[in-house]
Every structure is written in C-alpha cells, then in structure tokens.
C-alpha positions in Angstrom: -3.2 -44.3 -85.9 -0.1 -46.0 -87.3 3.0 -43.8 -88.0 6.0 -44.5 -90.2 9.5 -44.9 -88.9 10.3 -41.5 -90.4 7.5 -40.0 -88.3 8.9 -41.6 -85.2 12.4 -40.2 -85.9 10.9 -36.7 -86.6 8.9 -36.9 -83.3 12.0 -37.8 -81.3 14.0 -35.1 -83.1 11.1 -32.6 -82.5 11.1 -33.4 -78.8 14.9 -32.8 -78.6 14.6 -29.6 -80.6 11.7 -28.3 -78.5 13.5 -28.8 -75.2 16.8 -27.4 -76.5 15.2 -24.4 -78.1 13.2 -23.6 -75.0 16.2 -24.0 -72.8 18.3 -21.7 -75.0 15.5 -19.1 -74.9 15.2 -19.4 -71.1 19.0 -19.1 -70.7 18.8 -15.9 -72.7 16.0 -14.6 -70.4 18.3 -15.4 -67.4 21.1 -13.3 -68.8 23.0 -15.6 -71.1 21.8 -14.6 -74.6 25.0 -15.7 -76.2 25.0 -19.4 -75.2 24.3 -22.1 -77.9 23.9 -25.8 -77.5 27.3 -26.5 -78.8 28.8 -24.4 -76.1 27.3 -26.7 -73.5 28.8 -29.8 -75.2 32.2 -28.0 -75.3 32.2 -26.8 -71.7 31.2 -30.3 -70.5 34.0 -31.8 -72.6 36.5 -29.3 -71.1 35.3 -29.9 -67.6 35.7 -33.7 -68.2 39.3 -33.3 -69.2 39.5 -32.1 -72.9 41.8 -29.3 -71.9 43.1 -28.3 -75.3 41.8 -27.8 -78.8 43.1 -31.2 -80.0 41.4 -33.1 -77.1 38.2 -31.1 -77.4 38.1 -31.7 -81.2 38.5 -35.5 -80.5 35.8 -35.4 -77.8 33.3 -33.6 -80.0 34.4 -35.3 -83.2 34.9 -32.0 -85.0 37.9 -30.6 -86.7 40.6 -28.9 -84.6 39.7 -25.6 -86.3 36.1 -26.0 -85.3 37.1 -26.7 -81.7 39.5 -23.8 -81.7 36.8 -21.5 -83.0 34.4 -22.7 -80.3 37.1 -22.2 -77.6 37.8 -18.7 -78.9 34.1 -17.8 -78.6 33.9 -19.3 -75.1 37.0 -17.5 -74.0 35.8 -14.2 -75.4 32.5 -14.6 -73.5 34.3 -15.5 -70.2 33.0 -19.1 -70.1 36.5 -20.8 -70.3 40.0 -19.6 -69.8 43.5 -20.8 -70.6 45.8 -21.3 -67.7 49.4 -22.4 -67.4 49.7 -26.1 -66.7 51.3 -26.4 -63.2 53.3 -29.4 -64.5 54.5 -27.9 -67.8 54.8 -24.1 -68.0 54.9 -24.3 -71.8 51.4 -25.7 -71.9 48.2 -23.8 -71.6 45.2 -25.8 -70.3 41.6 -24.9 -70.8 39.4 -24.6 -67.8 35.7 -23.8 -67.4 35.3 -20.6 -65.4 32.9 -19.9 -62.6 30.6 -18.2 -65.1 30.8 -21.2 -67.4 29.8 -23.5 -64.5 27.0 -21.1 -63.7 25.7 -21.5 -67.3 25.9 -25.2 -67.1 24.1 -25.3 -63.7 21.4 -22.9 -65.0 20.9 -25.1 -68.1 20.5 -28.2 -65.9 17.9 -26.3 -63.8 16.0 -25.2 -66.9 15.9 -28.7 -68.3 14.5 -29.9 -65.0 11.9 -27.2 -65.2 11.0 -28.2 -68.8 10.7 -31.8 -67.7 8.4 -30.7 -64.9 6.3 -28.9 -67.5 6.0 -32.1 -69.6 5.1 -34.0 -66.4 2.2 -31.6 -65.7 1.1 -31.9 -69.3 1.0 -35.7 -69.7 1.2 -36.9 -66.1 4.1 -38.3 -63.9 3.4 -41.9 -64.7 3.2 -41.3 -68.5 6.5 -39.3 -68.5 8.3 -41.9 -66.4 7.1 -44.6 -68.8 8.2 -42.6 -71.8 11.7 -42.2 -70.3 11.9 -45.9 -69.5 10.9 -46.8 -73.0 13.3 -44.4 -74.6 16.1 -45.7 -72.4 15.3 -49.2 -73.4 15.3 -48.2 -77.1 18.3 -46.0 -77.3 20.5 -47.4 -74.5 22.6 -45.6 -72.0 24.1 -43.2 -72.4 21.4 -41.9 -74.7 23.6 -39.1 -76.1 27.2 -38.8 -76.9 29.5 -35.8 -76.8 30.1 -36.1 -80.6 26.4 -35.1 -81.2 27.4 -31.6 -82.5 29.5 -33.1 -85.2 26.8 -35.7 -86.0 24.2 -32.9 -86.4 26.5 -30.8 -88.6 28.1 -33.7 -90.7 28.1 -33.7 -94.4 25.2 -35.8 -95.6 27.5 -37.3 -98.3 29.7 -38.9 -95.6 29.2 -42.5 -94.6 28.7 -43.1 -91.0 
C-alpha cells in the first residue's frame, strides 16, 4: 500500500505524540501530574546554560514573556529556582532544582520503557532499523530546543 507524503508526516507526528502523551501520563502516575512537554524543554535549556528569561526565550525561540511565564510556573512547582549569581550579586540566575532533575531523569526512564515496549511490539531488529532510517532522513540532532515555538507558531508566519 502506497501512502502520501502527508500520511508519512502524520505517522511521524503520531509516533511523537503517542510517546509524549504516554510519557506525560506516566509522569503523572509517578507523582508529577503538573509536568508538560514544554517544561522538559525549558528545564533542559536552563540546565544547559539558559539561566535567565532572555536566554531561555532565545533557546526555545519563544517570546521573553512566554519564557517568563514558563519560568514562573516551574518556580512555583519547585522545578527551578533563582539564585544570586556569585559573580554579580545584582543578577539572579535560574537553576534546575533537585526535584527538576528528578523529573528529567524520570522522563528519560519512561521514554526508555516506552521504547522497550515498541521493541517488544515490532522486534529489536525492526526498531533498530527504524531508528537508523529516521536518523538518516532527519539528521542529527533530530530535534531542536525550539520545537515548542515551532509547534505553537502562527500558521501565517513564514518559516
């Protein structure tokens, strides 16, 4: 059966969505009901050095206001904190808390478990081949930190 290019795009998006939705549901079952996919991107960005709203907005390709809102939510939930910069007492730097790192670690573990489930479903060799083919098609890295902005962008914008 031959599929269209649109079918392929929808299958790929469906695979992504299935994994993310299941991971989010499992995180909730494990005691993190308030975590959303954008929180993962934000915490990873902060851990990688985007230690203020301006840098995080650039990293995620969102407005500074959107970054600030995400930061406020993450702070309120205890996943990130603002601490005084040891080199400049006037500056407050964002840092991922131990709880935030626990969420990230749990998420990674859950994705490994979901991958194991797909492996049981289609076989190790098939899944490995699928991963190789996808890597060849989409390149490395397969995903960028600005994915939240891309997913939420105005369809009237040009890319």
